[in-house]
N, C-alpha and C positions, 0 to 999 in steps of 0.2 A: 887529616880527614879523608874519609872514602869519598870518591867521586861515583855518583850513582845516576844512570839514566833513567828517565820515566818517558815511555813511548806511549803517544796516545794520538787519537784523530782517525785518518786512514781512508783509504779509497774504499768505503764501504757503507753500506745503507745503516750501519751501526756507528757511524762517525759521531754524532751529537751525543750518544749515550757515553761513548767513549771519552770525550771530552769531559764529560761530568764525573766519570770515575777517576780520571786523572786529577782534576781540580780538587776531588774529595782526598785522593792520595796525596797530592802536593801540600795540602793543608794539615794534613797529620804526620808526615813524614818528621822525624826528629833532626832539625837542620843544625842543631848542636853537635850532631854525631856525623852528619853527611853533608857534603856538597852536592846539592841537587840540580842536575841539568835536564830541563824538561824538553823533550825533542817531539816536535809535533809532525806527523805524517799527513801531508795535504791531500786533498781529493784527487790531486794529480800524481801522487805517490813520491813527492818531493820530502825530504827530511829537512827541517829548519827550527830554530830556536826562536819563539816568538816573544816579543818585548813585554806586553801587557797580558802574560799567559795565564793569569788568574781570571781574567775577565771573559765570562762565557759569551758575550756579544761581539768579542773579536772574531770568533770562528763562525759567525752565522753568514758572513760573506767570505769572498777570498781574502785570506790574511795579507796584511801589507807590510807592517814592520816587522821584519825577521832578519836572520842571518842563517846562512846555508851550512849545513853539517856534511863533512866527508867522512867516511869510515876507512879506516885503515886494517886492511885485512891481515890477521895474524898477530898483531901487536898490542891488542887490547887498549887501542886509542881511537880518539876521534878528532877531527879538526874543525873548527867553527871559523867559518869565513866574515870576518868583519873589516875595519880598517887595517888591523894586523891579524894575520891568520894564527889562531891560538890553538895549540895541542894539549889534549887532556888525556892523561891515563885513566882507565875507567877500571872500576872495582867490580861493579855489578849493574844489571839494568832490570827494571821492573816493567813488565808488560801490561799496559792498560788498553791495548787494541783490542777491541771486539771485532768479531766477523772476519771477513775475508782480508787478505794482506796483513794480517797480525795474528789473530787467535787462531788461524788454519796453519800454523807452523812455519809460515815464511819467516816471521821475525825471529823465531828460535833458530831458523836455519842461517840466517844473516848474523846472529850474534855468534852462533859457533863458529862460522868462518872468520869472524874477528877475534875469536879466542876471549869471548866476553861472557861471563855468567849471567843466566837470565832466570828470572823468578818463575817461568811458566813452563809448561810441559814442553818436551822435545818435539821435533818434526813429526816423527810417527804418531804419537798419541794425539797431537793437536789436530792434524790433519784428518785422521780417522775420526774423531770426535765430533768434528766440524761438519762431515759429511753424514746426514741422518741415515742415509741408505747403507753406507759401509757399517756405521756403527749399529744399527739393528741387525744387520748380518751376522757381526760379530757377538751380539747377544744370544742370537739364535743358536749359534755354534756353540756357545758356552752354556747353554740352558739357563740363561738368564731370561727372566719372564718379561715379555713386551707384548704390547697389543698386536693382533693381526695387521698385517700391512703388505702393499706391493708398490710397485714404482713403475714411472715411466720416462722416457728419454723424449726430448723435444723433437728428434727428427723421427723416431717410431710414431709419434702422435701427429705430426704432420703428414706422414706417408699414409697412415690409415686411422683417422679420427674415430670414425665409428666403430671399428673393430676393437680399439683400445678402450673405449667406453663401455662397450659390452662386456668385454673381459674384465674389468671392474666391477661392473654389476654381478656378474656371475660368480667372483671370487669373494666378495663381502657385500653384507646388506648396508642399506643406508640407515642411519647417517654415517658419513665419513668426514675425517678431517685431511684437507689437502694442505702440503707445505712444500715450499722451496727445499731441496735437499742440503743446500749450502749457505743457511742463513740463520739468524737469530733474532731476538726482541720481538718475536711474534709477528714479524713484517712479512706479508704476502701470504699469510695463513688464513683459509677459510673453511668454514662448516658447509658441506653440502648434503642436502635432504633428499634430491632426486636427480636425475639425469641431467636438467637443464642447469640446475645449480653446480653440480660436478663439472659440467663443460665451462661454465663462467669461472668456477675457482681454478681449473686447470690453465685457463687463460691468464689468471692473475698470477699464479705461481711461475708459469714460464717467463713471465716478465722478468723475473729476477733470477732464475737459474734454468740451466739446460736440462736438470734431472729434478723430478718431482716425486715425493713420496706421498702415499694415499694410505691412511691409517683407518682402522675401526674407530669410531666414535663411542668412547664410554660414557655411560649415562650414571648422573647421580654419583660422582666419586670425588673424592678429597685429593687435591695435589699437595704433595709434602716435600719440601726440600731440605738437603742436608749438606753441609760443606766438608770436605776432606783437606787435611793439610799434612804434606810430607814428601818425602822421597821413597817410592815404592810401597813401605808401610806409610800409615797414615794415621793421624788423629782425627776425630770426629766431633762436628760442632753440635750445637742443639738443633733439634727438628723445628722446622717452620710450615704453617699452612697459610697459604694466600686464601682470602675469602672474598665474598660479594662479588662473585663472577659465575659464569654458568659452563659454557663448554670449553673454553680456554681463555687464558689472560692475553687481551690484545695490548697493543702497544700503549694505547691510553691508560688502561688500568695499571700497567707496569710502570709507567714513568711520569705520568701525568695525573695521577690522584695524589695530592699531597697529605691526605689525612691517613697516615701510616697505621694508627691505632685501630683502624676501621678495616684495614684490608690484609693485616697479617696475625696470626696467633702464633706465638712462640710456645714451643712445648705441648702441642696439641694432645687432647685426650685420645690416644689410640690404644688400641689391643697391645698388649705386651709382645704377643708373637709378632705382631705387624712391625713393632718398632725393632725388636731383634733382627728381623729379616730384611729391613732397610738398612740397618748397621751392617751386617753381614754381606749383604749384597755391594754396599758402598765399598768396602774393604776390597773386596774380591774384584770389583771393576776397576778400582785404583791401580791393582797390581797388573790385572790382565792388559790395560791400555798404556802401561809403563807412564803413569802420570806423575806429576810432581808439582810443587808449589801448592798453591790453593785451588781448587776446583768446587763447583757446587753441582750436585746430581738431583734431578727432579724425578719424583715417583708419582704414580698414581695409585690410589687404593679405593677399590669398589665396596660397595655395601656388603658384600660376602667376605670382606677383609682379604681379598685377592689383591697382591702388590705387582705393579707392573712398572718397569723403568722407563721413563719418557726419553730423558736425553741427559747427556755429561756436559757441562759448561767449563771448559779449560780456562777461561778468562771470564769469570763472573762479574756481572754488575756490582760496580763499588767493592770490587775484590771479596764480596760476601762478608764483609766486617761485622755486619750487624748480626750475622749467625754465632758469631764468636763471642760477643760481649756478655752472654750469660755464662761463658766458660771463663769470665774475669781476663778475657785478653781484649784489650782495648785496640784501637785502630793502629795506633803507632807500634804498638808491640806486634801486631801481625805483620807489618811492614818489616821490621826487625827480623821476624821468624822468616818471612820469605826471602831476605837477603842471604841469611845463614844457609837456608836451605840450597839456593841457587850456588851458593859458593862450595857447599859440601858435594854437591852433584857434579859440579865443574871439576873439582880436585878428584873425585872418583873417577872421572872419564879419562883423566890424563893418565891415569894408572895402567890403562890399556895399551897395547902395543900397535903402533903404527907403521912400523917397518918391518920389512922381511927380505932377508938377504938371499939373493939367488943369482945364478949365472945366465939367466935369460937374456938379458941385454948384451952381454959379452958373446954369447952363442948367436944372437940374432944375425941372419944373413940378409934379410929384406928382399929376397929374390921375387916375392910376388908383387913388389912396388915395381919392377923393371918393365913390366908390360907396356906403359905409356912412356916411357922414357926415351929421348931421342939419341 
């Protein structure tokens, strides 16, 4: 039986959503096929195994009943410290960590050092997609349509607040949307209709990140979501349209509205050219950003059927399983596919050469180091 790690929690404002994604994953994974080891990343960045891990209330405060986890670099192993320290050979890891310290590529890098296949994208794609400013810059460089944007750093804003505000007003008309660059789940996002609201929005966003992106606010548009699954090349899910909202989905609309039938439309009625463009752009971005596993890409379509890419989520909420049901892929099957894809990517990476023979060390004299020797 394969040993599968499921990572969740994290030192992130998206901690609670990560716990929900993990609980859904743990309840749907095939336990006859896999021995599952849930690894909770605490808000202090400790890795532990929680006793009552399927109970969401356990994570409301600091967890108490747990065992600490140690990673063995290079050996595809972990050690769990109880009365007796146990060692487990690990076959694969599933990343349910949303936001910083997980989705941003740090977990992928850790698993790479441990020689453990992981279900999510690698360090490069994960980190770039987590940073909205860099992501939009790459969109622009590759002629991928996105709304007009600019950005600020906290340092520049504190040095000259008035100049920064005037510069934004000169670059784009109100209203604008202000977002922390490295954040998700619509936390810290505010619409600004004038200079005072812009200043207030920036103060909020800078509470969460040192870099903030300011985007033109589209009026009367549809948000369209799609999921991609694969390694470099990808399959595409059904399209989905969130509804019953105006400018953007806030945290409450995304996660605290239990009436799903009123908040989402599967396979929305869209112009065929729009559908085709969304699909083509999704495949293009999956390859450009070197993505893998399952991701969700969010688009905006205005009244003139112009398509804009909003963002790429490399660890989507609930791993976007709901977008694949229409393709006759159940959640447990999606998990199976993620494990297979992670292993395939891992084996492919092992084919690369990591050694290079040279005489550099034999020829090295080290003379430049003698300056401070006694």
